[in-house]
C-alpha positions in Angstrom: -21.4 -72.4 -29.8 -24.9 -71.0 -29.3 -25.6 -67.3 -28.8 -26.5 -68.0 -25.1 -23.1 -69.7 -24.7 -21.3 -66.8 -26.2 -23.1 -64.4 -23.9 -22.2 -66.5 -20.9 -18.6 -66.6 -22.0 -18.5 -63.0 -22.5 -20.0 -62.3 -19.1 -17.4 -64.7 -17.6 -14.6 -62.9 -19.3 -15.9 -59.5 -17.9 -16.1 -61.1 -14.5 -12.6 -62.4 -14.7 -11.2 -59.0 -15.8 -13.2 -57.5 -13.0 -11.9 -59.8 -10.3 -8.3 -59.2 -11.5 -8.7 -55.5 -11.5 -10.2 -55.6 -8.0 -7.2 -57.6 -6.8 -4.8 -55.0 -8.4 -6.6 -52.2 -6.7 -6.4 -53.6 -3.2 -2.8 -54.7 -3.6 -1.7 -51.1 -4.5 -1.4 -48.7 -1.6 -1.2 -45.7 -3.9 -4.5 -46.6 -5.6 -6.2 -47.2 -2.3 -5.2 -43.8 -1.1 -6.7 -42.1 -4.3 -9.8 -44.3 -4.5 -10.7 -44.3 -0.8 -8.6 -42.1 1.5 -8.7 -38.9 -0.6 -12.4 -39.0 -1.4 -13.3 -39.7 2.2 -10.9 -37.3 4.0 -10.4 -34.4 1.6 -14.1 -33.3 1.4 -14.3 -33.4 5.2 -11.3 -31.0 5.6 -12.4 -28.8 2.7 -16.0 -28.5 4.0 -14.8 -27.9 7.5 -12.7 -25.0 6.4 -15.6 -23.3 4.6 -18.2 -24.4 7.1 -18.7 -20.8 8.5 -19.7 -19.9 5.1 -19.1 -16.1 5.4 -16.2 -14.1 6.7 -16.9 -12.0 9.8 -15.1 -9.4 11.9 -12.5 -8.4 9.3 -9.8 -6.4 11.2 -9.4 -2.8 10.1 -7.6 0.3 11.3 -9.1 3.8 11.7 -7.2 7.0 11.0 -9.4 9.6 12.7 -8.2 13.1 11.8 -11.4 14.8 13.0 -11.3 13.6 16.7 -15.0 14.7 17.1 -18.1 13.1 18.4 -19.4 12.6 14.9 -16.3 10.7 13.8 -16.3 8.6 16.9 -20.0 7.8 16.1 -19.1 6.6 12.6 -16.4 4.4 14.1 -18.7 2.9 16.7 -21.3 2.1 14.0 -18.7 0.5 11.8 -17.4 -1.6 14.7 -20.9 -2.7 15.6 -21.4 -4.3 12.1 -20.8 -8.1 12.0 -18.5 -7.5 9.0 -15.6 -5.5 10.4 -13.8 -5.2 13.7 -11.8 -2.0 14.5 -8.7 -3.3 15.9 -6.2 -0.4 15.5 -6.3 3.4 15.8 -3.6 5.0 13.8 -2.3 8.6 13.9 -1.5 8.8 10.2 -2.2 6.9 7.0 1.5 5.8 6.7 1.2 4.2 10.1 -1.9 2.3 9.0 -0.3 1.3 5.7 2.5 -0.4 7.8 -0.1 -2.4 9.8 -1.6 -3.6 6.4 1.7 -4.5 5.0 2.4 -6.6 8.2 -1.0 -8.3 7.5 -2.4 -7.2 10.9 -5.4 -5.5 9.2 -7.3 -6.0 6.1 -8.7 -2.5 5.6 -8.2 1.2 6.5 -10.9 3.8 7.2 -9.7 7.4 7.0 -12.0 10.2 8.4 -10.9 13.7 7.2 -10.1 16.5 9.5 -13.1 18.6 8.8 -15.7 15.8 9.0 -17.8 17.4 11.9 -17.4 21.0 10.7 -18.4 20.2 7.1 -21.6 18.5 8.3 -22.8 21.6 10.1 -21.7 23.9 7.2 -23.7 21.6 4.8 -20.5 20.7 2.9 -19.5 17.2 1.8 -16.9 15.2 3.5 -15.0 12.2 1.9 -14.4 9.2 4.1 -11.8 7.1 2.4 -11.7 3.3 2.6 -8.5 1.3 1.7 -9.0 -2.4 1.2 -6.7 -5.4 0.9 -7.7 -6.8 -2.5 -5.7 -10.0 -2.0 -8.8 -11.7 -0.7 -12.0 -10.5 -2.3 -14.2 -11.4 0.8 -12.2 -9.0 3.0 -12.7 -6.2 0.5 -16.4 -6.9 0.3 -16.8 -6.8 4.1 -14.9 -3.6 4.7 -16.4 -1.7 1.8 -20.0 -2.9 2.4 -19.8 -2.2 6.2 -18.5 1.4 5.7 -21.0 2.1 2.8 -23.9 0.9 4.9 -22.9 3.1 7.9 -22.3 6.2 5.7 -25.5 5.7 3.9 -27.4 5.5 7.3 -25.7 8.7 8.5 -26.5 10.5 5.2 -30.2 9.6 5.8 -30.2 11.0 9.2 -28.5 14.3 8.1 -31.0 14.6 5.3 -34.0 14.2 7.7 -32.3 16.6 10.2 -32.0 19.4 7.6 -35.4 18.7 6.0 -38.6 20.5 6.9 -40.8 17.4 6.9 -43.0 16.9 9.9 -44.5 13.4 9.7 -42.5 10.2 9.8 -43.9 9.2 6.4 -42.6 12.3 4.9 -39.2 11.8 6.4 -39.1 8.2 5.1 -40.1 9.3 1.6 -37.4 12.1 1.5 -34.5 9.7 2.3 -35.8 6.4 0.8 -38.7 6.9 -1.8 -37.9 3.4 -3.2 -37.2 0.4 -0.9 -35.1 -2.4 -2.3 -36.2 -5.8 -1.3 -32.9 -7.9 -1.5 -33.6 -11.6 -1.9 -30.5 -14.0 -2.2 -31.8 -16.8 -4.4 -30.2 -20.3 -4.3 -27.6 -19.3 -1.7 -29.6 -17.4 1.0 -26.6 -17.0 3.3 -24.3 -15.8 0.5 -21.9 -18.4 1.8 -18.7 -19.2 0.1 -18.9 -22.9 1.0 -22.3 -23.3 -0.6 -20.9 -21.5 -3.6 -17.7 -23.5 -4.2 -18.3 -26.9 -2.5 -20.6 -28.4 -5.1 -18.0 -27.9 -7.9 -15.2 -29.3 -5.7 -17.0 -32.4 -4.7 -17.8 -33.3 -8.4 -14.2 -32.5 -9.5 -12.9 -34.8 -6.7 -14.7 -37.7 -8.2 -13.1 -37.2 -11.6 -9.7 -36.4 -10.5 -9.2 -39.2 -8.0 -10.6 -41.7 -10.5 -8.2 -40.5 -13.1 -5.3 -40.8 -10.6 -6.2 -44.3 -9.5 -6.8 -45.6 -13.1 -3.6 -43.9 -14.4 -1.5 -45.4 -11.5 -2.9 -48.9 -12.3 -2.0 -48.5 -16.1 1.4 -47.1 -15.3 2.1 -50.1 -13.0 1.2 -52.6 -15.6 3.5 -50.8 -18.1 6.4 -50.7 -15.7 6.0 -54.5 -15.1 5.5 -55.3 -18.8 1.9 -56.5 -18.3 0.2 -54.2 -20.8 -0.9 -57.0 -23.1 -1.4 -59.7 -20.5 -5.1 -59.5 -20.5 -5.1 -59.8 -24.3 -3.2 -63.0 -24.0 -5.4 -64.4 -21.3 -8.5 -63.7 -23.4 -6.8 -65.1 -26.6 -7.7 -62.3 -28.9 -7.1 -63.1 -32.6 -8.4 -61.2 -35.5 -9.7 -57.6 -35.5 -13.2 -58.5 -34.5 -11.9 -60.5 -31.6 -9.5 -57.7 -30.7 -12.3 -55.2 -30.5 -14.4 -57.5 -28.4 -11.5 -58.0 -26.0 -10.7 -54.4 -25.7 -14.4 -53.7 -25.0 -14.4 -56.6 -22.4 -11.3 -55.1 -20.7 -13.0 -51.8 -20.5 -16.3 -53.2 -19.1 -14.5 -55.5 -16.6 -12.2 -52.8 -15.3 -14.9 -50.2 -15.5 -17.2 -52.2 -13.4 -14.6 -52.4 -10.6 -14.3 -48.6 -10.7 -18.0 -48.1 -10.8 -18.7 -50.3 -7.8 -16.2 -48.2 -5.7 -17.3 -44.8 -7.0 -20.9 -45.4 -6.6 -20.3 -45.5 -2.9 -17.9 -42.6 -3.1 -20.3 -40.4 -5.2 -23.1 -41.1 -2.8 -20.8 -40.1 0.1 -19.6 -36.8 -1.6 -23.0 -35.6 -3.0 -25.3 -36.7 -0.2 -23.6 -37.2 3.1 -21.0 -34.4 3.1 -23.5 -31.6 2.3 -25.8 -32.9 5.1 -23.0 -33.2 7.6 -22.0 -29.5 7.1 -25.5 -28.2 6.3 -24.8 -27.0 2.9 -27.7 -26.3 0.5 -29.1 -29.6 -0.9 -32.6 -29.1 -2.4 -32.4 -31.4 -5.4 -34.4 -34.6 -6.0 -32.7 -37.9 -5.8 -33.9 -39.1 -9.2 -32.5 -36.0 -11.0 -29.2 -36.6 -9.0 -29.0 -40.3 -10.1 -29.8 -39.4 -13.7 -26.8 -37.0 -13.7 -24.3 -39.2 -11.7 -24.8 -42.3 -13.9 -23.5 -40.8 -17.1 -20.9 -38.8 -15.2 -19.4 -41.9 -13.6 -19.4 -43.8 -16.9 -17.8 -40.9 -18.7 -15.2 -40.6 -16.0 -14.4 -44.3 -16.3 -14.1 -44.2 -20.1 -12.1 -41.0 -20.1 -9.9 -42.4 -17.4 -9.2 -45.6 -19.3 -8.5 -43.7 -22.6 -6.1 -41.2 -20.9 -4.3 -43.8 -18.9 -2.9 -45.4 -22.0 -0.7 -42.3 -22.3 1.3 -42.8 -19.1 4.4 -45.0 -19.1 5.0 -44.6 -15.4 2.6 -44.5 -12.4 4.0 -41.1 -11.2 3.3 -39.4 -14.5 -0.5 -39.3 -14.0 -0.1 -37.3 -10.6 1.8 -34.6 -12.3 -0.8 -34.2 -15.1 -3.9 -34.6 -13.0 -2.9 -32.3 -10.3 -1.7 -29.7 -12.8 -5.2 -29.7 -14.5 -7.3 -29.7 -11.2 -7.4 -25.9 -10.7 -7.9 -24.9 -14.4 -10.8 -27.4 -14.5 -12.5 -25.6 -11.7 -12.1 -22.3 -13.4 -13.3 -23.4 -16.8 -16.4 -25.3 -15.4 -18.3 -21.9 -15.3 -18.6 -21.7 -11.5 -15.5 -19.6 -10.6 -15.9 -17.4 -13.7 -19.2 -17.0 -15.6 -19.5 -19.2 -18.7 -21.0 -16.3 -20.7 -17.8 -14.2 -20.0 -15.5 -17.1 -20.8 -13.4 -17.0 -24.0 -14.6 -19.4 -26.7 -11.4 -21.3 -26.8 -11.5 -22.2 -23.1 -15.1 -23.0 -23.2 -14.4 -25.6 -25.9 -11.4 -27.0 -23.8 -13.8 -27.3 -20.8 -16.2 -29.2 -22.9 -13.6 -32.0 -23.3 -13.9 -33.0 -19.6 -16.9 -34.8 -18.0 -16.5 -32.6 -14.8 -17.5 -29.5 -16.7 -21.0 -30.6 -17.5 -21.4 -32.5 -14.3 -20.5 -29.5 -12.2 -23.1 -27.4 -13.9 -25.7 -30.1 -13.6 -25.0 -30.8 -9.9 -25.2 -27.0 -9.1 -28.5 -26.7 -10.8 -29.7 -29.8 -9.1 -28.6 -29.3 -5.5 -28.8 -25.5 -5.3 -31.8 -24.7 -7.6 -33.8 -27.9 -7.5 -33.6 -28.3 -11.3 -35.7 -31.0 -13.0 -34.6 -33.4 -15.8 -35.6 -30.9 -18.5 -33.5 -28.1 -17.1 -30.3 -30.1 -17.1 -31.1 -32.0 -20.3 -28.2 -30.2 -22.2 -25.7 -31.4 -19.6 -27.1 -34.9 -19.6 -27.0 -35.2 -23.4 -23.3 -34.0 -23.3 -22.4 -36.5 -20.7 -23.9 -39.4 -22.6 -22.1 -38.2 -25.8 -18.8 -38.2 -23.8 -19.6 -41.8 -22.7 -19.9 -43.0 -26.2 -16.9 -41.1 -27.6 -14.6 -41.9 -24.8 -15.6 -45.5 -24.8 -14.6 -45.7 -28.5 -11.4 -43.8 -27.7 -10.6 -46.2 -24.9 -10.9 -49.2 -27.2 -8.5 -47.6 -29.7 -6.1 -46.5 -27.1 -6.0 -50.0 -25.5 -5.5 -51.7 -28.9 -2.7 -49.2 -29.9 -0.9 -49.7 -26.5 -1.2 -53.4 -26.8 0.3 -53.5 -30.3 3.1 -51.3 -29.3 3.8 -53.4 -26.3 3.9 -56.6 -28.4 6.2 -54.8 -31.0 8.7 -53.9 -28.2 8.6 -57.5 -26.9 9.3 -58.9 -30.4 12.2 -56.5 -30.9 13.7 -57.5 -27.6 
């Protein structure tokens, strides 16, 4: 047979494996859920929840022991901020603590008894703030709102007791240096723009692993592990390696065709629907998504050989989903991460893809600025492709040994 004929036969074998895998996908309801329904529906729900971006009107209680015009002015100013809403007035701290334990409020503002008197005596007063630390966003709102109001009142008191005449002198006495606060890459400081890029990328990997693992588990349950080897008539180690590579390419092509559409939907359409930050260039995004999808396919095929039943993959993948988000360097800074967990995170394609996608979509990074992530993803493609070949061969040999023993 000529080289051209061998190439045609090899392409025909890949297409045959691809057609068989596509039939298996569309005949399996569970795989259809993870390949189509979850990637389509879950991002819509997740993005809708975080579409407001920031938390506003956090409910707080006030314990006013001063009962003065000055304390009422402080309360009005705090209530006027967009961050907090004074919903309860308590007579004691114990009463306010009861409201917090009942989850009716997320913070407590305590104004001391001598608040107004101390002001005119030129003595300091301590305004106490108690915050519910269960959700950091609530703590941030309460503390930031009270701090801003108290700082403003302090400036007014300082101007009132100063001997400056001109407005410029007054401004210099209370604020000699002006801070120009510029929020880069996330202007609204929104939680959705912060966490959504990582979640969207992680969905691609996890749903692909779930679908591939379920297909592999189903084949083992039905005793079809080495069926493709028999159909392709693999004999000899060279032919076995070629057959294993053909299986990976044929099956991988079916996964890629599906996830090219899913990845475009997740990384382009979803952010535009909910107006999340997307300032990346399409050519950089494509250069990142190509090795990421290939790495996920090879990683999924290699890992799927470890599961004997289709339900096993769900337990493992769901268990690892949240830790993978943490060790990606988004939830916790990569520079502060223990070396062990950083090495663990480097084993998964999602780690490098999340970092590259955040740089691309939020910071408009170019190819050179994500080169380290691209190199790591291409290395994973090569490594996991070879591991997938080895895993398929080992699984096939074990299946043949069990059949011979039976």
